[in-house]
PDB file of N, CA, C, O and CB in Angstrom:
ATOM      1  N   MET A   1      91.610  93.004  99.920  1.00  0.00           N
ATOM      2  CA  MET A   1      92.221  94.297  99.784  1.00  0.00           C
ATOM      3  C   MET A   1      91.121  95.352  99.920  1.00  0.00           C
ATOM      4  O   MET A   1      90.086  95.271  99.258  1.00  0.00           O
ATOM      5  CB  MET A   1      92.977  94.423  98.428  1.00  0.00           C
ATOM      6  N   ARG A   2      91.349  96.312 100.762  1.00  0.00           N
ATOM      7  CA  ARG A   2      90.397  97.396 100.948  1.00  0.00           C
ATOM      8  C   ARG A   2      90.870  98.598 100.155  1.00  0.00           C
ATOM      9  O   ARG A   2      92.073  98.819 100.021  1.00  0.00           O
ATOM     10  CB  ARG A   2      90.233  97.752 102.447  1.00  0.00           C
ATOM     11  N   HIS A   3      89.931  99.381  99.624  1.00  0.00           N
ATOM     12  CA  HIS A   3      90.338 100.558  98.873  1.00  0.00           C
ATOM     13  C   HIS A   3      89.390 101.718  99.123  1.00  0.00           C
ATOM     14  O   HIS A   3      88.250 101.527  99.547  1.00  0.00           O
ATOM     15  CB  HIS A   3      90.402 100.244  97.385  1.00  0.00           C
ATOM     16  N   LEU A   4      89.864 102.893  98.863  1.00  0.00           N
ATOM     17  CA  LEU A   4      89.124 104.131  99.036  1.00  0.00           C
ATOM     18  C   LEU A   4      89.257 104.933  97.751  1.00  0.00           C
ATOM     19  O   LEU A   4      90.369 105.187  97.289  1.00  0.00           O
ATOM     20  CB  LEU A   4      89.639 104.942 100.271  1.00  0.00           C
ATOM     21  N   ILE A   5      88.138 105.330  97.175  1.00  0.00           N
ATOM     22  CA  ILE A   5      88.171 106.107  95.936  1.00  0.00           C
ATOM     23  C   ILE A   5      87.736 107.531  96.251  1.00  0.00           C
ATOM     24  O   ILE A   5      86.648 107.753  96.782  1.00  0.00           O
ATOM     25  CB  ILE A   5      87.255 105.470  94.838  1.00  0.00           C
ATOM     26  N   LEU A   6      88.586 108.488  95.924  1.00  0.00           N
ATOM     27  CA  LEU A   6      88.291 109.902  96.126  1.00  0.00           C
ATOM     28  C   LEU A   6      88.271 110.589  94.772  1.00  0.00           C
ATOM     29  O   LEU A   6      89.132 110.320  93.935  1.00  0.00           O
ATOM     30  CB  LEU A   6      89.329 110.568  97.075  1.00  0.00           C
ATOM     31  N   GLY A   7      87.319 111.460  94.543  1.00  0.00           N
ATOM     32  CA  GLY A   7      87.269 112.197  93.282  1.00  0.00           C
ATOM     33  C   GLY A   7      88.018 113.513  93.407  1.00  0.00           C
ATOM     34  O   GLY A   7      87.994 114.141  94.466  1.00  0.00           O
ATOM     35  N   ASP A   8      88.670 113.930  92.358  1.00  0.00           N
ATOM     36  CA  ASP A   8      89.311 115.238  92.310  1.00  0.00           C
ATOM     37  C   ASP A   8      89.172 115.785  90.888  1.00  0.00           C
ATOM     38  O   ASP A   8      88.548 115.142  90.044  1.00  0.00           O
ATOM     39  CB  ASP A   8      90.820 115.150  92.741  1.00  0.00           C
ATOM     40  N   ALA A   9      89.732 116.937  90.614  1.00  0.00           N
ATOM     41  CA  ALA A   9      89.570 117.590  89.315  1.00  0.00           C
ATOM     42  C   ALA A   9      90.237 116.811  88.186  1.00  0.00           C
ATOM     43  O   ALA A   9      89.802 116.902  87.039  1.00  0.00           O
ATOM     44  CB  ALA A   9      90.136 118.995  89.368  1.00  0.00           C
ATOM     45  N   LYS A  10      91.290 116.044  88.490  1.00  0.00           N
ATOM     46  CA  LYS A  10      92.034 115.333  87.450  1.00  0.00           C
ATOM     47  C   LYS A  10      91.483 113.939  87.174  1.00  0.00           C
ATOM     48  O   LYS A  10      91.893 113.310  86.198  1.00  0.00           O
ATOM     49  CB  LYS A  10      93.487 115.231  87.840  1.00  0.00           C
ATOM     50  N   GLY A  11      90.587 113.444  87.985  1.00  0.00           N
ATOM     51  CA  GLY A  11      90.074 112.095  87.795  1.00  0.00           C
ATOM     52  C   GLY A  11      89.895 111.418  89.131  1.00  0.00           C
ATOM     53  O   GLY A  11      89.469 112.042  90.104  1.00  0.00           O
ATOM     54  N   PHE A  12      90.221 110.143  89.179  1.00  0.00           N
ATOM     55  CA  PHE A  12      90.046 109.387  90.406  1.00  0.00           C
ATOM     56  C   PHE A  12      91.394 109.065  91.031  1.00  0.00           C
ATOM     57  O   PHE A  12      92.361 108.753  90.336  1.00  0.00           O
ATOM     58  CB  PHE A  12      89.263 108.104  90.138  1.00  0.00           C
ATOM     59  N   LEU A  13      91.440 109.145  92.337  1.00  0.00           N
ATOM     60  CA  LEU A  13      92.617 108.788  93.120  1.00  0.00           C
ATOM     61  C   LEU A  13      92.248 107.542  93.905  1.00  0.00           C
ATOM     62  O   LEU A  13      91.279 107.565  94.665  1.00  0.00           O
ATOM     63  CB  LEU A  13      93.079 109.966  94.070  1.00  0.00           C
ATOM     64  N   THR A  14      92.978 106.475  93.747  1.00  0.00           N
ATOM     65  CA  THR A  14      92.658 105.224  94.412  1.00  0.00           C
ATOM     66  C   THR A  14      93.785 104.857  95.356  1.00  0.00           C
ATOM     67  O   THR A  14      94.949 104.797  94.958  1.00  0.00           O
ATOM     68  CB  THR A  14      92.414 104.098  93.389  1.00  0.00           C
ATOM     69  N   MET A  15      93.431 104.608  96.628  1.00  0.00           N
ATOM     70  CA  MET A  15      94.405 104.211  97.634  1.00  0.00           C
ATOM     71  C   MET A  15      94.040 102.834  98.164  1.00  0.00           C
ATOM     72  O   MET A  15      92.862 102.499  98.292  1.00  0.00           O
ATOM     73  CB  MET A  15      94.470 105.245  98.785  1.00  0.00           C
ATOM     74  N   PHE A  16      95.051 102.043  98.470  1.00  0.00           N
ATOM     75  CA  PHE A  16      94.873 100.696  98.980  1.00  0.00           C
ATOM     76  C   PHE A  16      95.679 100.527 100.253  1.00  0.00           C
ATOM     77  O   PHE A  16      96.678 101.216 100.464  1.00  0.00           O
ATOM     78  CB  PHE A  16      95.285  99.650  97.932  1.00  0.00           C
ATOM     79  N   ILE A  17      95.236  99.598 101.108  1.00  0.00           N
ATOM     80  CA  ILE A  17      96.010  99.181 102.276  1.00  0.00           C
ATOM     81  C   ILE A  17      96.575  97.815 101.932  1.00  0.00           C
ATOM     82  O   ILE A  17      95.829  96.899 101.587  1.00  0.00           O
ATOM     83  CB  ILE A  17      95.130  99.142 103.604  1.00  0.00           C
ATOM     84  N   ARG A  18      97.906  97.675 102.027  1.00  0.00           N
ATOM     85  CA  ARG A  18      98.563  96.431 101.638  1.00  0.00           C
ATOM     86  C   ARG A  18      99.577  95.991 102.682  1.00  0.00           C
ATOM     87  O   ARG A  18     100.021  96.781 103.515  1.00  0.00           O
ATOM     88  CB  ARG A  18      99.245  96.593 100.287  1.00  0.00           C
ATOM     89  N   LYS A  19      99.931  94.714 102.619  1.00  0.00           N
ATOM     90  CA  LYS A  19     101.033  94.184 103.413  1.00  0.00           C
ATOM     91  C   LYS A  19     102.270  94.148 102.525  1.00  0.00           C
ATOM     92  O   LYS A  19     102.183  93.825 101.340  1.00  0.00           O
ATOM     93  CB  LYS A  19     100.699  92.760 103.986  1.00  0.00           C
ATOM     94  N   LYS A  20     103.419  94.480 103.102  1.00  0.00           N
ATOM     95  CA  LYS A  20     104.683  94.435 102.365  1.00  0.00           C
ATOM     96  C   LYS A  20     105.703  93.702 103.219  1.00  0.00           C
ATOM     97  O   LYS A  20     105.969  94.104 104.351  1.00  0.00           O
ATOM     98  CB  LYS A  20     105.188  95.872 101.997  1.00  0.00           C
ATOM     99  N   ARG A  21     106.275  92.633 102.687  1.00  0.00           N
ATOM    100  CA  ARG A  21     107.297  91.882 103.414  1.00  0.00           C
ATOM    101  C   ARG A  21     108.660  92.503 103.130  1.00  0.00           C
ATOM    102  O   ARG A  21     109.054  92.660 101.974  1.00  0.00           O
ATOM    103  CB  ARG A  21     107.279  90.373 103.015  1.00  0.00           C
ATOM    104  N   HIS A  22     109.373  92.855 104.199  1.00  0.00           N
ATOM    105  CA  HIS A  22     110.693  93.465 104.083  1.00  0.00           C
ATOM    106  C   HIS A  22     111.772  92.380 104.068  1.00  0.00           C
ATOM    107  O   HIS A  22     111.498  91.224 104.391  1.00  0.00           O
ATOM    108  CB  HIS A  22     110.937  94.459 105.241  1.00  0.00           C
ATOM    109  N   ARG A  23     112.982  92.751 103.699  1.00  0.00           N
ATOM    110  CA  ARG A  23     114.098  91.793 103.643  1.00  0.00           C
ATOM    111  C   ARG A  23     114.368  91.147 104.992  1.00  0.00           C
ATOM    112  O   ARG A  23     114.784  89.990 105.061  1.00  0.00           O
ATOM    113  CB  ARG A  23     115.360  92.485 103.151  1.00  0.00           C
ATOM    114  N   SER A  24     114.132  91.891 106.060  1.00  0.00           N
ATOM    115  CA  SER A  24     114.387  91.376 107.407  1.00  0.00           C
ATOM    116  C   SER A  24     113.349  90.353 107.845  1.00  0.00           C
ATOM    117  O   SER A  24     113.530  89.694 108.869  1.00  0.00           O
ATOM    118  CB  SER A  24     114.422  92.518 108.399  1.00  0.00           C
ATOM    119  N   GLY A  25     112.263  90.206 107.085  1.00  0.00           N
ATOM    120  CA  GLY A  25     111.198  89.280 107.446  1.00  0.00           C
ATOM    121  C   GLY A  25     110.017  89.966 108.112  1.00  0.00           C
ATOM    122  O   GLY A  25     108.968  89.351 108.297  1.00  0.00           O
ATOM    123  N   ASN A  26     110.175  91.232 108.474  1.00  0.00           N
ATOM    124  CA  ASN A  26     109.072  91.985 109.062  1.00  0.00           C
ATOM    125  C   ASN A  26     108.005  92.247 108.003  1.00  0.00           C
ATOM    126  O   ASN A  26     108.295  92.283 106.808  1.00  0.00           O
ATOM    127  CB  ASN A  26     109.575  93.316 109.668  1.00  0.00           C
ATOM    128  N   ILE A  27     106.769  92.430 108.461  1.00  0.00           N
ATOM    129  CA  ILE A  27     105.662  92.724 107.562  1.00  0.00           C
ATOM    130  C   ILE A  27     105.176  94.126 107.858  1.00  0.00           C
ATOM    131  O   ILE A  27     104.757  94.414 108.979  1.00  0.00           O
ATOM    132  CB  ILE A  27     104.511  91.687 107.713  1.00  0.00           C
ATOM    133  N   GLY A  28     105.225  95.004 106.866  1.00  0.00           N
ATOM    134  CA  GLY A  28     104.752  96.374 107.027  1.00  0.00           C
ATOM    135  C   GLY A  28     103.345  96.516 106.475  1.00  0.00           C
ATOM    136  O   GLY A  28     103.024  95.943 105.434  1.00  0.00           O
ATOM    137  N   VAL A  29     102.509  97.272 107.161  1.00  0.00           N
ATOM    138  CA  VAL A  29     101.172  97.602 106.673  1.00  0.00           C
ATOM    139  C   VAL A  29     101.278  99.010 106.103  1.00  0.00           C
ATOM    140  O   VAL A  29     101.568  99.960 106.830  1.00  0.00           O
ATOM    141  CB  VAL A  29     100.065  97.502 107.821  1.00  0.00           C
ATOM    142  N   ILE A  30     101.039  99.144 104.794  1.00  0.00           N
ATOM    143  CA  ILE A  30     101.298 100.409 104.115  1.00  0.00           C
ATOM    144  C   ILE A  30     100.069 100.876 103.335  1.00  0.00           C
ATOM    145  O   ILE A  30      99.203 100.078 102.978  1.00  0.00           O
ATOM    146  CB  ILE A  30     102.498 100.272 103.174  1.00  0.00           C
ATOM    147  N   VAL A  31     100.012 102.175 103.081  1.00  0.00           N
ATOM    148  CA  VAL A  31      98.998 102.772 102.211  1.00  0.00           C
ATOM    149  C   VAL A  31      99.685 103.069 100.890  1.00  0.00           C
ATOM    150  O   VAL A  31     100.710 103.750 100.853  1.00  0.00           O
ATOM    151  CB  VAL A  31      98.358 104.079 102.846  1.00  0.00           C
ATOM    152  N   VAL A  32      99.111 102.551  99.796  1.00  0.00           N
ATOM    153  CA  VAL A  32      99.686 102.767  98.474  1.00  0.00           C
ATOM    154  C   VAL A  32      98.652 103.410  97.559  1.00  0.00           C
ATOM    155  O   VAL A  32      97.445 103.289  97.769  1.00  0.00           O
ATOM    156  CB  VAL A  32     100.193 101.439  97.873  1.00  0.00           C
ATOM    157  N   GLU A  33      99.155 104.093  96.544  1.00  0.00           N
ATOM    158  CA  GLU A  33      98.324 104.718  95.524  1.00  0.00           C
ATOM    159  C   GLU A  33      98.718 104.099  94.190  1.00  0.00           C
ATOM    160  O   GLU A  33      99.905 103.961  93.896  1.00  0.00           O
ATOM    161  CB  GLU A  33      98.493 106.289  95.510  1.00  0.00           C
ATOM    162  N   LYS A  34      97.742 103.731  93.391  1.00  0.00           N
ATOM    163  CA  LYS A  34      98.031 103.131  92.093  1.00  0.00           C
ATOM    164  C   LYS A  34      97.954 104.212  91.022  1.00  0.00           C
ATOM    165  O   LYS A  34      96.896 104.796  90.788  1.00  0.00           O
ATOM    166  CB  LYS A  34      97.046 101.968  91.780  1.00  0.00           C
ATOM    167  N   ILE A  35      99.098 104.472  90.369  1.00  0.00           N
ATOM    168  CA  ILE A  35      99.187 105.494  89.326  1.00  0.00           C
ATOM    169  C   ILE A  35      99.781 104.852  88.080  1.00  0.00           C
ATOM    170  O   ILE A  35     100.915 104.374  88.100  1.00  0.00           O
ATOM    171  CB  ILE A  35     100.048 106.719  89.795  1.00  0.00           C
ATOM    172  N   GLY A  36      99.023 104.842  87.015  1.00  0.00           N
ATOM    173  CA  GLY A  36      99.523 104.305  85.746  1.00  0.00           C
ATOM    174  C   GLY A  36      99.943 102.854  85.840  1.00  0.00           C
ATOM    175  O   GLY A  36     100.909 102.458  85.186  1.00  0.00           O
ATOM    176  N   GLY A  37      99.253 102.046  86.629  1.00  0.00           N
ATOM    177  CA  GLY A  37      99.574 100.635  86.770  1.00  0.00           C
ATOM    178  C   GLY A  37     100.691 100.323  87.747  1.00  0.00           C
ATOM    179  O   GLY A  37     101.035  99.155  87.926  1.00  0.00           O
ATOM    180  N   LYS A  38     101.273 101.338  88.388  1.00  0.00           N
ATOM    181  CA  LYS A  38     102.351 101.128  89.352  1.00  0.00           C
ATOM    182  C   LYS A  38     101.899 101.566  90.734  1.00  0.00           C
ATOM    183  O   LYS A  38     101.123 102.512  90.871  1.00  0.00           O
ATOM    184  CB  LYS A  38     103.624 101.894  88.933  1.00  0.00           C
ATOM    185  N   MET A  39     102.388 100.874  91.760  1.00  0.00           N
ATOM    186  CA  MET A  39     102.049 101.200  93.140  1.00  0.00           C
ATOM    187  C   MET A  39     103.063 102.188  93.704  1.00  0.00           C
ATOM    188  O   MET A  39     104.270 101.968  93.604  1.00  0.00           O
ATOM    189  CB  MET A  39     101.996  99.926  94.007  1.00  0.00           C
ATOM    190  N   LYS A  40     102.576 103.273  94.295  1.00  0.00           N
ATOM    191  CA  LYS A  40     103.428 104.267  94.940  1.00  0.00           C
ATOM    192  C   LYS A  40     103.107 104.255  96.431  1.00  0.00           C
ATOM    193  O   LYS A  40     101.962 104.473  96.827  1.00  0.00           O
ATOM    194  CB  LYS A  40     103.218 105.700  94.321  1.00  0.00           C
ATOM    195  N   GLU A  41     104.119 104.000  97.253  1.00  0.00           N
ATOM    196  CA  GLU A  41     103.920 103.927  98.701  1.00  0.00           C
ATOM    197  C   GLU A  41     103.734 105.337  99.269  1.00  0.00           C
ATOM    198  O   GLU A  41     104.575 106.212  99.063  1.00  0.00           O
ATOM    199  CB  GLU A  41     105.121 103.214  99.387  1.00  0.00           C
ATOM    200  N   LEU A  42     102.625 105.549  99.988  1.00  0.00           N
ATOM    201  CA  LEU A  42     102.324 106.858 100.557  1.00  0.00           C
ATOM    202  C   LEU A  42     102.685 106.949 102.031  1.00  0.00           C
ATOM    203  O   LEU A  42     103.252 107.952 102.466  1.00  0.00           O
ATOM    204  CB  LEU A  42     100.864 107.173 100.374  1.00  0.00           C
ATOM    205  N   ALA A  43     102.364 105.913 102.810  1.00  0.00           N
ATOM    206  CA  ALA A  43     102.610 105.958 104.250  1.00  0.00           C
ATOM    207  C   ALA A  43     102.696 104.550 104.805  1.00  0.00           C
ATOM    208  O   ALA A  43     102.097 103.621 104.264  1.00  0.00           O
ATOM    209  CB  ALA A  43     101.508 106.753 104.972  1.00  0.00           C
ATOM    210  N   THR A  44     103.446 104.395 105.890  1.00  0.00           N
ATOM    211  CA  THR A  44     103.509 103.139 106.623  1.00  0.00           C
ATOM    212  C   THR A  44     102.656 103.283 107.870  1.00  0.00           C
ATOM    213  O   THR A  44     102.843 104.209 108.658  1.00  0.00           O
ATOM    214  CB  THR A  44     104.981 102.758 106.985  1.00  0.00           C
ATOM    215  N   ILE A  45     101.715 102.360 108.043  1.00  0.00           N
ATOM    216  CA  ILE A  45     100.823 102.401 109.203  1.00  0.00           C
ATOM    217  C   ILE A  45     101.464 101.708 110.394  1.00  0.00           C
ATOM    218  O   ILE A  45     101.381 102.204 111.517  1.00  0.00           O
ATOM    219  CB  ILE A  45      99.472 101.746 108.873  1.00  0.00           C
ATOM    220  N   GLY A  46     102.104 100.567 110.162  1.00  0.00           N
ATOM    221  CA  GLY A  46     102.718  99.835 111.255  1.00  0.00           C
ATOM    222  C   GLY A  46     103.559  98.687 110.739  1.00  0.00           C
ATOM    223  O   GLY A  46     103.587  98.410 109.540  1.00  0.00           O
ATOM    224  N   VAL A  47     104.254  98.014 111.665  1.00  0.00           N
ATOM    225  CA  VAL A  47     105.130  96.897 111.325  1.00  0.00           C
ATOM    226  C   VAL A  47     104.851  95.752 112.278  1.00  0.00           C
ATOM    227  O   VAL A  47     104.710  95.957 113.484  1.00  0.00           O
ATOM    228  CB  VAL A  47     106.626  97.313 111.382  1.00  0.00           C
ATOM    229  N   ALA A  48     104.769  94.535 111.732  1.00  0.00           N
ATOM    230  CA  ALA A  48     104.613  93.330 112.535  1.00  0.00           C
ATOM    231  C   ALA A  48     105.892  92.512 112.390  1.00  0.00           C
ATOM    232  O   ALA A  48     106.494  92.470 111.316  1.00  0.00           O
ATOM    233  CB  ALA A  48     103.347  92.501 112.098  1.00  0.00           C
ATOM    234  N   TYR A  49     106.298  91.870 113.465  1.00  0.00           N
ATOM    235  CA  TYR A  49     107.538  91.096 113.441  1.00  0.00           C
ATOM    236  C   TYR A  49     107.320  89.647 113.045  1.00  0.00           C
ATOM    237  O   TYR A  49     108.283  88.937 112.757  1.00  0.00           O
ATOM    238  CB  TYR A  49     108.202  91.150 114.786  1.00  0.00           C
ATOM    239  N   ASN A  50     106.070  89.195 113.026  1.00  0.00           N
ATOM    240  CA  ASN A  50     105.733  87.883 112.505  1.00  0.00           C
ATOM    241  C   ASN A  50     104.317  87.942 111.931  1.00  0.00           C
ATOM    242  O   ASN A  50     103.567  88.859 112.267  1.00  0.00           O
ATOM    243  CB  ASN A  50     105.851  86.788 113.613  1.00  0.00           C
ATOM    244  N   PRO A  51     103.927  86.987 111.071  1.00  0.00           N
ATOM    245  CA  PRO A  51     102.618  87.057 110.414  1.00  0.00           C
ATOM    246  C   PRO A  51     101.430  87.052 111.375  1.00  0.00           C
ATOM    247  O   PRO A  51     100.384  87.610 111.044  1.00  0.00           O
ATOM    248  CB  PRO A  51     102.478  85.913 109.468  1.00  0.00           C
ATOM    249  N   LYS A  52     101.557  86.446 112.539  1.00  0.00           N
ATOM    250  CA  LYS A  52     100.440  86.392 113.487  1.00  0.00           C
ATOM    251  C   LYS A  52     100.142  87.757 114.102  1.00  0.00           C
ATOM    252  O   LYS A  52      99.029  87.993 114.570  1.00  0.00           O
ATOM    253  CB  LYS A  52     100.739  85.387 114.591  1.00  0.00           C
ATOM    254  N   MET A  53     101.127  88.660 114.105  1.00  0.00           N
ATOM    255  CA  MET A  53     100.925  89.992 114.677  1.00  0.00           C
ATOM    256  C   MET A  53     100.279  90.953 113.685  1.00  0.00           C
ATOM    257  O   MET A  53      99.802  92.014 114.088  1.00  0.00           O
ATOM    258  CB  MET A  53     102.248  90.560 115.150  1.00  0.00           C
ATOM    259  N   SER A  54     100.253  90.610 112.398  1.00  0.00           N
ATOM    260  CA  SER A  54      99.691  91.524 111.398  1.00  0.00           C
ATOM    261  C   SER A  54      98.171  91.556 111.522  1.00  0.00           C
ATOM    262  O   SER A  54      97.605  90.903 112.399  1.00  0.00           O
ATOM    263  CB  SER A  54     100.109  91.099 109.964  1.00  0.00           C
ATOM    264  N   LEU A  55      97.518  92.301 110.660  1.00  0.00           N
ATOM    265  CA  LEU A  55      96.091  92.551 110.797  1.00  0.00           C
ATOM    266  C   LEU A  55      95.195  91.408 110.345  1.00  0.00           C
ATOM    267  O   LEU A  55      93.979  91.587 110.283  1.00  0.00           O
ATOM    268  CB  LEU A  55      95.740  93.758 110.038  1.00  0.00           C
ATOM    269  N   GLY A  56      95.735  90.264 110.033  1.00  0.00           N
ATOM    270  CA  GLY A  56      94.924  89.111 109.678  1.00  0.00           C
ATOM    271  C   GLY A  56      95.037  88.747 108.207  1.00  0.00           C
ATOM    272  O   GLY A  56      95.641  89.479 107.422  1.00  0.00           O
ATOM    273  N   PRO A  57      94.447  87.601 107.834  1.00  0.00           N
ATOM    274  CA  PRO A  57      94.583  87.106 106.465  1.00  0.00           C
ATOM    275  C   PRO A  57      93.779  87.891 105.442  1.00  0.00           C
ATOM    276  O   PRO A  57      94.054  87.788 104.246  1.00  0.00           O
ATOM    277  CB  PRO A  57      94.175  85.679 106.410  1.00  0.00           C
ATOM    278  N   ASN A  58      92.791  88.674 105.874  1.00  0.00           N
ATOM    279  CA  ASN A  58      91.947  89.399 104.924  1.00  0.00           C
ATOM    280  C   ASN A  58      92.576  90.680 104.421  1.00  0.00           C
ATOM    281  O   ASN A  58      92.042  91.299 103.501  1.00  0.00           O
ATOM    282  CB  ASN A  58      90.630  89.714 105.553  1.00  0.00           C
ATOM    283  N   LEU A  59      93.681  91.094 104.987  1.00  0.00           N
ATOM    284  CA  LEU A  59      94.318  92.339 104.540  1.00  0.00           C
ATOM    285  C   LEU A  59      95.450  92.052 103.604  1.00  0.00           C
ATOM    286  O   LEU A  59      96.104  92.978 103.124  1.00  0.00           O
ATOM    287  CB  LEU A  59      94.823  93.148 105.718  1.00  0.00           C
TER     288      LEU A  59
END
């Protein structure tokens, strides 16, 4: 899992790039922010129709 830490006046903002499996079986590559122990989806980068099309096992 890759992450980016940005500082702001309120503290730290942490964003992650994650894979999300949808009900249809597609795999979405999304940017999430962790707030109070919960993941909030910020943006979808792309969608793969099978696991071999996604960005690899390290993501």
